[in-house]
mmCIF file as Biopython writes it, N, C-alpha, C and O atoms, coordinates in Angstrom:
data_model
#
loop_
_atom_site.group_PDB
_atom_site.id
_atom_site.type_symbol
_atom_site.label_atom_id
_atom_site.label_alt_id
_atom_site.label_comp_id
_atom_site.label_asym_id
_atom_site.label_entity_id
_atom_site.label_seq_id
_atom_site.pdbx_PDB_ins_code
_atom_site.Cartn_x
_atom_site.Cartn_y
_atom_site.Cartn_z
_atom_site.occupancy
_atom_site.B_iso_or_equiv
_atom_site.auth_seq_id
_atom_site.auth_asym_id
_atom_site.pdbx_PDB_model_num
ATOM 1   N N  . MET A ? 1  ? 88.122 82.920  78.304 1.0 0.0 1  A 1 
ATOM 2   C CA . MET A ? 1  ? 87.012 83.433  77.547 1.0 0.0 1  A 1 
ATOM 3   C C  . MET A ? 1  ? 87.220 84.925  77.311 1.0 0.0 1  A 1 
ATOM 4   O O  . MET A ? 1  ? 87.832 85.620  78.121 1.0 0.0 1  A 1 
ATOM 5   N N  . LYS A ? 2  ? 86.703 85.392  76.196 1.0 0.0 2  A 1 
ATOM 6   C CA . LYS A ? 2  ? 86.836 86.800  75.842 1.0 0.0 2  A 1 
ATOM 7   C C  . LYS A ? 2  ? 85.460 87.398  75.603 1.0 0.0 2  A 1 
ATOM 8   O O  . LYS A ? 2  ? 84.572 86.746  75.053 1.0 0.0 2  A 1 
ATOM 9   N N  . ALA A ? 3  ? 85.296 88.640  76.020 1.0 0.0 3  A 1 
ATOM 10  C CA . ALA A ? 3  ? 84.053 89.377  75.794 1.0 0.0 3  A 1 
ATOM 11  C C  . ALA A ? 3  ? 84.373 90.640  75.014 1.0 0.0 3  A 1 
ATOM 12  O O  . ALA A ? 3  ? 85.282 91.385  75.379 1.0 0.0 3  A 1 
ATOM 13  N N  . LEU A ? 4  ? 83.630 90.884  73.941 1.0 0.0 4  A 1 
ATOM 14  C CA . LEU A ? 4  ? 83.773 92.095  73.148 1.0 0.0 4  A 1 
ATOM 15  C C  . LEU A ? 4  ? 82.670 93.064  73.563 1.0 0.0 4  A 1 
ATOM 16  O O  . LEU A ? 4  ? 81.484 92.789  73.381 1.0 0.0 4  A 1 
ATOM 17  N N  . LEU A ? 5  ? 83.075 94.191  74.118 1.0 0.0 5  A 1 
ATOM 18  C CA . LEU A ? 5  ? 82.125 95.197  74.579 1.0 0.0 5  A 1 
ATOM 19  C C  . LEU A ? 5  ? 82.296 96.463  73.753 1.0 0.0 5  A 1 
ATOM 20  O O  . LEU A ? 5  ? 83.388 97.029  73.692 1.0 0.0 5  A 1 
ATOM 21  N N  . SER A ? 6  ? 81.223 96.904  73.123 1.0 0.0 6  A 1 
ATOM 22  C CA . SER A ? 6  ? 81.246 98.141  72.352 1.0 0.0 6  A 1 
ATOM 23  C C  . SER A ? 6  ? 79.836 98.712  72.369 1.0 0.0 6  A 1 
ATOM 24  O O  . SER A ? 6  ? 78.921 98.142  71.774 1.0 0.0 6  A 1 
ATOM 25  N N  . VAL A ? 7  ? 79.667 99.827  73.045 1.0 0.0 7  A 1 
ATOM 26  C CA . VAL A ? 7  ? 78.336 100.408 73.205 1.0 0.0 7  A 1 
ATOM 27  C C  . VAL A ? 7  ? 78.359 101.907 72.942 1.0 0.0 7  A 1 
ATOM 28  O O  . VAL A ? 7  ? 79.385 102.563 73.121 1.0 0.0 7  A 1 
ATOM 29  N N  . PHE A ? 8  ? 77.219 102.444 72.514 1.0 0.0 8  A 1 
ATOM 30  C CA . PHE A ? 8  ? 77.075 103.884 72.344 1.0 0.0 8  A 1 
ATOM 31  C C  . PHE A ? 8  ? 76.799 104.530 73.702 1.0 0.0 8  A 1 
ATOM 32  O O  . PHE A ? 8  ? 77.461 105.492 74.091 1.0 0.0 8  A 1 
ATOM 33  N N  . ASP A ? 9  ? 75.816 103.989 74.412 1.0 0.0 9  A 1 
ATOM 34  C CA . ASP A ? 9  ? 75.438 104.500 75.731 1.0 0.0 9  A 1 
ATOM 35  C C  . ASP A ? 9  ? 76.264 103.753 76.780 1.0 0.0 9  A 1 
ATOM 36  O O  . ASP A ? 9  ? 76.074 102.552 76.978 1.0 0.0 9  A 1 
ATOM 37  N N  . LYS A ? 10 ? 77.166 104.445 77.443 1.0 0.0 10 A 1 
ATOM 38  C CA . LYS A ? 10 ? 78.103 103.820 78.387 1.0 0.0 10 A 1 
ATOM 39  C C  . LYS A ? 10 ? 77.486 103.543 79.764 1.0 0.0 10 A 1 
ATOM 40  O O  . LYS A ? 10 ? 78.157 103.002 80.642 1.0 0.0 10 A 1 
ATOM 41  N N  . THR A ? 11 ? 76.221 103.908 79.957 1.0 0.0 11 A 1 
ATOM 42  C CA . THR A ? 11 ? 75.555 103.699 81.242 1.0 0.0 11 A 1 
ATOM 43  C C  . THR A ? 11 ? 75.629 102.229 81.652 1.0 0.0 11 A 1 
ATOM 44  O O  . THR A ? 11 ? 75.136 101.356 80.938 1.0 0.0 11 A 1 
ATOM 45  N N  . GLY A ? 12 ? 76.242 101.964 82.793 1.0 0.0 12 A 1 
ATOM 46  C CA . GLY A ? 12 ? 76.305 100.604 83.330 1.0 0.0 12 A 1 
ATOM 47  C C  . GLY A ? 12 ? 77.373 99.707  82.735 1.0 0.0 12 A 1 
ATOM 48  O O  . GLY A ? 12 ? 77.531 98.569  83.175 1.0 0.0 12 A 1 
ATOM 49  N N  . ILE A ? 13 ? 78.114 100.193 81.740 1.0 0.0 13 A 1 
ATOM 50  C CA . ILE A ? 13 ? 79.090 99.314  81.080 1.0 0.0 13 A 1 
ATOM 51  C C  . ILE A ? 13 ? 80.218 98.922  82.030 1.0 0.0 13 A 1 
ATOM 52  O O  . ILE A ? 13 ? 80.730 97.807  81.943 1.0 0.0 13 A 1 
ATOM 53  N N  . THR A ? 14 ? 80.612 99.814  82.931 1.0 0.0 14 A 1 
ATOM 54  C CA . THR A ? 14 ? 81.699 99.453  83.845 1.0 0.0 14 A 1 
ATOM 55  C C  . THR A ? 14 ? 81.239 98.424  84.872 1.0 0.0 14 A 1 
ATOM 56  O O  . THR A ? 14 ? 82.032 97.593  85.315 1.0 0.0 14 A 1 
ATOM 57  N N  . ASP A ? 15 ? 79.968 98.474  85.251 1.0 0.0 15 A 1 
ATOM 58  C CA . ASP A ? 15 ? 79.437 97.454  86.163 1.0 0.0 15 A 1 
ATOM 59  C C  . ASP A ? 15 ? 79.446 96.084  85.488 1.0 0.0 15 A 1 
ATOM 60  O O  . ASP A ? 15 ? 79.865 95.093  86.087 1.0 0.0 15 A 1 
ATOM 61  N N  . LEU A ? 16 ? 78.983 96.034  84.246 1.0 0.0 16 A 1 
ATOM 62  C CA . LEU A ? 16 ? 78.995 94.778  83.491 1.0 0.0 16 A 1 
ATOM 63  C C  . LEU A ? 16 ? 80.423 94.279  83.311 1.0 0.0 16 A 1 
ATOM 64  O O  . LEU A ? 16 ? 80.703 93.097  83.509 1.0 0.0 16 A 1 
ATOM 65  N N  . ALA A ? 17 ? 81.325 95.182  82.935 1.0 0.0 17 A 1 
ATOM 66  C CA . ALA A ? 17 ? 82.722 94.807  82.726 1.0 0.0 17 A 1 
ATOM 67  C C  . ALA A ? 17 ? 83.336 94.242  84.003 1.0 0.0 17 A 1 
ATOM 68  O O  . ALA A ? 17 ? 84.076 93.259  83.950 1.0 0.0 17 A 1 
ATOM 69  N N  . ALA A ? 18 ? 83.040 94.848  85.140 1.0 0.0 18 A 1 
ATOM 70  C CA . ALA A ? 18 ? 83.583 94.370  86.416 1.0 0.0 18 A 1 
ATOM 71  C C  . ALA A ? 18 ? 83.095 92.961  86.731 1.0 0.0 18 A 1 
ATOM 72  O O  . ALA A ? 18 ? 83.868 92.132  87.211 1.0 0.0 18 A 1 
ATOM 73  N N  . VAL A ? 19 ? 81.829 92.683  86.466 1.0 0.0 19 A 1 
ATOM 74  C CA . VAL A ? 19 ? 81.283 91.340  86.693 1.0 0.0 19 A 1 
ATOM 75  C C  . VAL A ? 19 ? 81.974 90.327  85.781 1.0 0.0 19 A 1 
ATOM 76  O O  . VAL A ? 19 ? 82.311 89.225  86.214 1.0 0.0 19 A 1 
ATOM 77  N N  . LEU A ? 20 ? 82.180 90.700  84.536 1.0 0.0 20 A 1 
ATOM 78  C CA . LEU A ? 20 ? 82.845 89.797  83.593 1.0 0.0 20 A 1 
ATOM 79  C C  . LEU A ? 20 ? 84.286 89.514  84.018 1.0 0.0 20 A 1 
ATOM 80  O O  . LEU A ? 20 ? 84.729 88.366  83.983 1.0 0.0 20 A 1 
ATOM 81  N N  . VAL A ? 21 ? 85.016 90.552  84.418 1.0 0.0 21 A 1 
ATOM 82  C CA . VAL A ? 21 ? 86.402 90.380  84.862 1.0 0.0 21 A 1 
ATOM 83  C C  . VAL A ? 21 ? 86.449 89.471  86.085 1.0 0.0 21 A 1 
ATOM 84  O O  . VAL A ? 21 ? 87.295 88.581  86.170 1.0 0.0 21 A 1 
ATOM 85  N N  . GLU A ? 22 ? 85.548 89.691  87.024 1.0 0.0 22 A 1 
ATOM 86  C CA . GLU A ? 22 ? 85.514 88.860  88.234 1.0 0.0 22 A 1 
ATOM 87  C C  . GLU A ? 22 ? 85.224 87.395  87.895 1.0 0.0 22 A 1 
ATOM 88  O O  . GLU A ? 22 ? 85.671 86.488  88.597 1.0 0.0 22 A 1 
ATOM 89  N N  . ALA A ? 23 ? 84.474 87.176  86.819 1.0 0.0 23 A 1 
ATOM 90  C CA . ALA A ? 23 ? 84.142 85.813  86.392 1.0 0.0 23 A 1 
ATOM 91  C C  . ALA A ? 23 ? 85.246 85.199  85.528 1.0 0.0 23 A 1 
ATOM 92  O O  . ALA A ? 23 ? 85.131 84.056  85.085 1.0 0.0 23 A 1 
ATOM 93  N N  . GLY A ? 24 ? 86.321 85.967  85.292 1.0 0.0 24 A 1 
ATOM 94  C CA . GLY A ? 24 ? 87.459 85.427  84.561 1.0 0.0 24 A 1 
ATOM 95  C C  . GLY A ? 24 ? 87.503 85.731  83.078 1.0 0.0 24 A 1 
ATOM 96  O O  . GLY A ? 24 ? 88.314 85.151  82.356 1.0 0.0 24 A 1 
ATOM 97  N N  . TRP A ? 25 ? 86.663 86.615  82.611 1.0 0.0 25 A 1 
ATOM 98  C CA . TRP A ? 25 ? 86.643 86.978  81.197 1.0 0.0 25 A 1 
ATOM 99  C C  . TRP A ? 25 ? 87.732 88.008  80.890 1.0 0.0 25 A 1 
ATOM 100 O O  . TRP A ? 25 ? 88.049 88.851  81.730 1.0 0.0 25 A 1 
ATOM 101 N N  . GLU A ? 26 ? 88.295 87.938  79.698 1.0 0.0 26 A 1 
ATOM 102 C CA . GLU A ? 26 ? 89.217 88.950  79.171 1.0 0.0 26 A 1 
ATOM 103 C C  . GLU A ? 26 ? 88.377 89.913  78.348 1.0 0.0 26 A 1 
ATOM 104 O O  . GLU A ? 26 ? 87.573 89.486  77.520 1.0 0.0 26 A 1 
ATOM 105 N N  . LEU A ? 27 ? 88.557 91.212  78.570 1.0 0.0 27 A 1 
ATOM 106 C CA . LEU A ? 27 ? 87.748 92.207  77.884 1.0 0.0 27 A 1 
ATOM 107 C C  . LEU A ? 27 ? 88.455 92.768  76.663 1.0 0.0 27 A 1 
ATOM 108 O O  . LEU A ? 27 ? 89.634 93.116  76.713 1.0 0.0 27 A 1 
ATOM 109 N N  . LEU A ? 28 ? 87.716 92.848  75.568 1.0 0.0 28 A 1 
ATOM 110 C CA . LEU A ? 28 ? 88.145 93.505  74.341 1.0 0.0 28 A 1 
ATOM 111 C C  . LEU A ? 28 ? 87.148 94.618  74.080 1.0 0.0 28 A 1 
ATOM 112 O O  . LEU A ? 28 ? 85.945 94.438  74.266 1.0 0.0 28 A 1 
ATOM 113 N N  . SER A ? 29 ? 87.648 95.770  73.649 1.0 0.0 29 A 1 
ATOM 114 C CA . SER A ? 29 ? 86.752 96.883  73.393 1.0 0.0 29 A 1 
ATOM 115 C C  . SER A ? 29 ? 87.441 97.878  72.476 1.0 0.0 29 A 1 
ATOM 116 O O  . SER A ? 29 ? 88.610 97.712  72.125 1.0 0.0 29 A 1 
ATOM 117 N N  . SER A ? 30 ? 86.708 98.913  72.093 1.0 0.0 30 A 1 
ATOM 118 C CA . SER A ? 30 ? 87.292 99.928  71.226 1.0 0.0 30 A 1 
ATOM 119 C C  . SER A ? 30 ? 86.825 101.313 71.641 1.0 0.0 30 A 1 
ATOM 120 O O  . SER A ? 30 ? 85.795 101.474 72.295 1.0 0.0 30 A 1 
ATOM 121 N N  . GLY A ? 31 ? 87.597 102.291 71.250 1.0 0.0 31 A 1 
ATOM 122 C CA . GLY A ? 31 ? 87.218 103.686 71.417 1.0 0.0 31 A 1 
ATOM 123 C C  . GLY A ? 31 ? 86.784 104.090 72.806 1.0 0.0 31 A 1 
ATOM 124 O O  . GLY A ? 31 ? 87.451 103.796 73.798 1.0 0.0 31 A 1 
ATOM 125 N N  . GLY A ? 32 ? 85.652 104.771 72.857 1.0 0.0 32 A 1 
ATOM 126 C CA . GLY A ? 32 ? 85.138 105.313 74.105 1.0 0.0 32 A 1 
ATOM 127 C C  . GLY A ? 32 ? 84.759 104.257 75.118 1.0 0.0 32 A 1 
ATOM 128 O O  . GLY A ? 32 ? 84.880 104.476 76.323 1.0 0.0 32 A 1 
ATOM 129 N N  . THR A ? 33 ? 84.299 103.107 74.638 1.0 0.0 33 A 1 
ATOM 130 C CA . THR A ? 33 ? 83.952 102.029 75.568 1.0 0.0 33 A 1 
ATOM 131 C C  . THR A ? 33 ? 85.207 101.526 76.265 1.0 0.0 33 A 1 
ATOM 132 O O  . THR A ? 33 ? 85.199 101.317 77.478 1.0 0.0 33 A 1 
ATOM 133 N N  . ALA A ? 34 ? 86.282 101.331 75.514 1.0 0.0 34 A 1 
ATOM 134 C CA . ALA A ? 34 ? 87.547 100.886 76.109 1.0 0.0 34 A 1 
ATOM 135 C C  . ALA A ? 34 ? 88.056 101.923 77.104 1.0 0.0 34 A 1 
ATOM 136 O O  . ALA A ? 34 ? 88.566 101.571 78.167 1.0 0.0 34 A 1 
ATOM 137 N N  . LYS A ? 35 ? 87.917 103.197 76.759 1.0 0.0 35 A 1 
ATOM 138 C CA . LYS A ? 35 ? 88.370 104.258 77.663 1.0 0.0 35 A 1 
ATOM 139 C C  . LYS A ? 35 ? 87.567 104.235 78.963 1.0 0.0 35 A 1 
ATOM 140 O O  . LYS A ? 35 ? 88.141 104.359 80.045 1.0 0.0 35 A 1 
ATOM 141 N N  . ALA A ? 36 ? 86.260 104.080 78.868 1.0 0.0 36 A 1 
ATOM 142 C CA . ALA A ? 36 ? 85.414 104.042 80.068 1.0 0.0 36 A 1 
ATOM 143 C C  . ALA A ? 36 ? 85.788 102.869 80.966 1.0 0.0 36 A 1 
ATOM 144 O O  . ALA A ? 36 ? 85.844 103.007 82.189 1.0 0.0 36 A 1 
ATOM 145 N N  . ILE A ? 37 ? 86.042 101.724 80.359 1.0 0.0 37 A 1 
ATOM 146 C CA . ILE A ? 37 ? 86.412 100.530 81.126 1.0 0.0 37 A 1 
ATOM 147 C C  . ILE A ? 37 ? 87.775 100.726 81.785 1.0 0.0 37 A 1 
ATOM 148 O O  . ILE A ? 37 ? 87.947 100.423 82.965 1.0 0.0 37 A 1 
ATOM 149 N N  . ALA A ? 38 ? 88.739 101.230 81.023 1.0 0.0 38 A 1 
ATOM 150 C CA . ALA A ? 38 ? 90.085 101.466 81.561 1.0 0.0 38 A 1 
ATOM 151 C C  . ALA A ? 38 ? 90.054 102.528 82.661 1.0 0.0 38 A 1 
ATOM 152 O O  . ALA A ? 38 ? 90.744 102.397 83.672 1.0 0.0 38 A 1 
ATOM 153 N N  . ASP A ? 39 ? 89.254 103.581 82.464 1.0 0.0 39 A 1 
ATOM 154 C CA . ASP A ? 39 ? 89.143 104.642 83.469 1.0 0.0 39 A 1 
ATOM 155 C C  . ASP A ? 39 ? 88.559 104.119 84.780 1.0 0.0 39 A 1 
ATOM 156 O O  . ASP A ? 39 ? 88.779 104.704 85.841 1.0 0.0 39 A 1 
ATOM 157 N N  . ALA A ? 40 ? 87.816 103.017 84.702 1.0 0.0 40 A 1 
ATOM 158 C CA . ALA A ? 40 ? 87.256 102.394 85.905 1.0 0.0 40 A 1 
ATOM 159 C C  . ALA A ? 40 ? 88.270 101.469 86.578 1.0 0.0 40 A 1 
ATOM 160 O O  . ALA A ? 40 ? 87.969 100.825 87.583 1.0 0.0 40 A 1 
ATOM 161 N N  . GLY A ? 41 ? 89.483 101.414 86.005 1.0 0.0 41 A 1 
ATOM 162 C CA . GLY A ? 41 ? 90.541 100.606 86.603 1.0 0.0 41 A 1 
ATOM 163 C C  . GLY A ? 41 ? 90.509 99.141  86.219 1.0 0.0 41 A 1 
ATOM 164 O O  . GLY A ? 41 ? 91.131 98.307  86.878 1.0 0.0 41 A 1 
ATOM 165 N N  . LEU A ? 42 ? 89.783 98.822  85.152 1.0 0.0 42 A 1 
ATOM 166 C CA . LEU A ? 42 ? 89.682 97.432  84.706 1.0 0.0 42 A 1 
ATOM 167 C C  . LEU A ? 42 ? 90.592 97.197  83.506 1.0 0.0 42 A 1 
ATOM 168 O O  . LEU A ? 42 ? 90.801 98.091  82.686 1.0 0.0 42 A 1 
ATOM 169 N N  . ALA A ? 43 ? 91.126 95.990  83.416 1.0 0.0 43 A 1 
ATOM 170 C CA . ALA A ? 43 ? 91.994 95.637  82.290 1.0 0.0 43 A 1 
ATOM 171 C C  . ALA A ? 43 ? 91.144 95.436  81.041 1.0 0.0 43 A 1 
ATOM 172 O O  . ALA A ? 43 ? 90.145 94.717  81.066 1.0 0.0 43 A 1 
ATOM 173 N N  . VAL A ? 44 ? 91.549 96.077  79.951 1.0 0.0 44 A 1 
ATOM 174 C CA . VAL A ? 44 ? 90.838 95.945  78.681 1.0 0.0 44 A 1 
ATOM 175 C C  . VAL A ? 44 ? 91.855 96.046  77.556 1.0 0.0 44 A 1 
ATOM 176 O O  . VAL A ? 44 ? 92.797 96.836  77.634 1.0 0.0 44 A 1 
ATOM 177 N N  . THR A ? 45 ? 91.669 95.252  76.518 1.0 0.0 45 A 1 
ATOM 178 C CA . THR A ? 45 ? 92.528 95.284  75.337 1.0 0.0 45 A 1 
ATOM 179 C C  . THR A ? 45 ? 91.766 95.944  74.205 1.0 0.0 45 A 1 
ATOM 180 O O  . THR A ? 45 ? 90.631 95.568  73.913 1.0 0.0 45 A 1 
ATOM 181 N N  . ASP A ? 46 ? 92.385 96.928  73.567 1.0 0.0 46 A 1 
ATOM 182 C CA . ASP A ? 46 ? 91.752 97.578  72.427 1.0 0.0 46 A 1 
ATOM 183 C C  . ASP A ? 46 ? 91.657 96.586  71.272 1.0 0.0 46 A 1 
ATOM 184 O O  . ASP A ? 46 ? 92.601 95.839  71.013 1.0 0.0 46 A 1 
ATOM 185 N N  . VAL A ? 47 ? 90.537 96.577  70.588 1.0 0.0 47 A 1 
ATOM 186 C CA . VAL A ? 47 ? 90.312 95.645  69.484 1.0 0.0 47 A 1 
ATOM 187 C C  . VAL A ? 47 ? 91.408 95.780  68.426 1.0 0.0 47 A 1 
ATOM 188 O O  . VAL A ? 47 ? 91.865 94.774  67.884 1.0 0.0 47 A 1 
ATOM 189 N N  . ALA A ? 48 ? 91.831 96.998  68.130 1.0 0.0 48 A 1 
ATOM 190 C CA . ALA A ? 48 ? 92.877 97.207  67.127 1.0 0.0 48 A 1 
ATOM 191 C C  . ALA A ? 48 ? 94.182 96.543  67.551 1.0 0.0 48 A 1 
ATOM 192 O O  . ALA A ? 48 ? 94.895 95.995  66.710 1.0 0.0 48 A 1 
ATOM 193 N N  . ASP A ? 49 ? 94.501 96.583  68.837 1.0 0.0 49 A 1 
ATOM 194 C CA . ASP A ? 49 ? 95.705 95.910  69.331 1.0 0.0 49 A 1 
ATOM 195 C C  . ASP A ? 49 ? 95.554 94.399  69.231 1.0 0.0 49 A 1 
ATOM 196 O O  . ASP A ? 49 ? 96.516 93.696  68.922 1.0 0.0 49 A 1 
ATOM 197 N N  . HIS A ? 50 ? 94.366 93.907  69.486 1.0 0.0 50 A 1 
ATOM 198 C CA . HIS A ? 50 ? 94.102 92.462  69.450 1.0 0.0 50 A 1 
ATOM 199 C C  . HIS A ? 50 ? 94.182 91.918  68.025 1.0 0.0 50 A 1 
ATOM 200 O O  . HIS A ? 50 ? 94.741 90.845  67.797 1.0 0.0 50 A 1 
ATOM 201 N N  . THR A ? 51 ? 93.623 92.657  67.069 1.0 0.0 51 A 1 
ATOM 202 C CA . THR A ? 51 ? 93.579 92.170  65.685 1.0 0.0 51 A 1 
ATOM 203 C C  . THR A ? 51 ? 94.828 92.526  64.891 1.0 0.0 51 A 1 
ATOM 204 O O  . THR A ? 51 ? 95.139 91.882  63.889 1.0 0.0 51 A 1 
ATOM 205 N N  . GLY A ? 52 ? 95.547 93.560  65.345 1.0 0.0 52 A 1 
ATOM 206 C CA . GLY A ? 52 ? 96.700 94.023  64.583 1.0 0.0 52 A 1 
ATOM 207 C C  . GLY A ? 52 ? 96.297 94.859  63.377 1.0 0.0 52 A 1 
ATOM 208 O O  . GLY A ? 52 ? 97.137 95.194  62.541 1.0 0.0 52 A 1 
ATOM 209 N N  . MET A ? 53 ? 95.026 95.193  63.284 1.0 0.0 53 A 1 
ATOM 210 C CA . MET A ? 53 ? 94.519 95.990  62.170 1.0 0.0 53 A 1 
ATOM 211 C C  . MET A ? 53 ? 94.305 97.429  62.643 1.0 0.0 53 A 1 
ATOM 212 O O  . MET A ? 53 ? 94.054 97.667  63.824 1.0 0.0 53 A 1 
ATOM 213 N N  . PRO A ? 54 ? 94.404 98.386  61.716 1.0 0.0 54 A 1 
ATOM 214 C CA . PRO A ? 54 ? 94.195 99.783  62.111 1.0 0.0 54 A 1 
ATOM 215 C C  . PRO A ? 54 ? 92.731 100.046 62.471 1.0 0.0 54 A 1 
ATOM 216 O O  . PRO A ? 54 ? 91.832 99.292  62.099 1.0 0.0 54 A 1 
ATOM 217 N N  . ILE A ? 55 ? 92.527 101.128 63.199 1.0 0.0 55 A 1 
ATOM 218 C CA . ILE A ? 55 ? 91.184 101.566 63.568 1.0 0.0 55 A 1 
ATOM 219 C C  . ILE A ? 55 ? 90.416 101.917 62.297 1.0 0.0 55 A 1 
ATOM 220 O O  . ILE A ? 55 ? 90.947 102.575 61.402 1.0 0.0 55 A 1 
ATOM 221 N N  . MET A ? 56 ? 89.171 101.476 62.228 1.0 0.0 56 A 1 
ATOM 222 C CA . MET A ? 56 ? 88.339 101.771 61.060 1.0 0.0 56 A 1 
ATOM 223 C C  . MET A ? 56 ? 87.164 102.654 61.456 1.0 0.0 56 A 1 
ATOM 224 O O  . MET A ? 56 ? 86.583 102.475 62.526 1.0 0.0 56 A 1 
ATOM 225 N N  . LEU A ? 57 ? 86.823 103.584 60.617 1.0 0.0 57 A 1 
ATOM 226 C CA . LEU A ? 57 ? 85.641 104.425 60.784 1.0 0.0 57 A 1 
ATOM 227 C C  . LEU A ? 57 ? 85.593 105.117 62.140 1.0 0.0 57 A 1 
ATOM 228 O O  . LEU A ? 57 ? 84.517 105.310 62.705 1.0 0.0 57 A 1 
ATOM 229 N N  . GLY A ? 58 ? 86.746 105.484 62.656 1.0 0.0 58 A 1 
ATOM 230 C CA . GLY A ? 58 ? 86.789 106.201 63.926 1.0 0.0 58 A 1 
ATOM 231 C C  . GLY A ? 58 ? 86.181 105.427 65.074 1.0 0.0 58 A 1 
ATOM 232 O O  . GLY A ? 58 ? 85.519 106.008 65.933 1.0 0.0 58 A 1 
ATOM 233 N N  . HIS A ? 59 ? 86.399 104.112 65.100 1.0 0.0 59 A 1 
ATOM 234 C CA . HIS A ? 59 ? 85.868 103.213 66.137 1.0 0.0 59 A 1 
ATOM 235 C C  . HIS A ? 59 ? 84.351 103.093 66.073 1.0 0.0 59 A 1 
ATOM 236 O O  . HIS A ? 59 ? 83.727 102.776 67.086 1.0 0.0 59 A 1 
ATOM 237 N N  . ARG A ? 60 ? 83.750 103.329 64.943 1.0 0.0 60 A 1 
ATOM 238 C CA . ARG A ? 60 ? 82.279 103.226 64.837 1.0 0.0 60 A 1 
ATOM 239 C C  . ARG A ? 60 ? 81.882 101.829 64.445 1.0 0.0 60 A 1 
ATOM 240 O O  . ARG A ? 60 ? 80.693 101.541 64.306 1.0 0.0 60 A 1 
#
């Protein structure tokens, strides 16, 4: 299973991501959300890498 996480307010996103990873989910994210998740030591795939498409609108 895959979860797409992209939020403006990063409060609590790493806690949610950790629960999803523990439950066996693969995380997809972009920009600052992906950075926050990766900085927490969790595996995350950037949406642009997953789709093979370039970043649009500065990850907005």
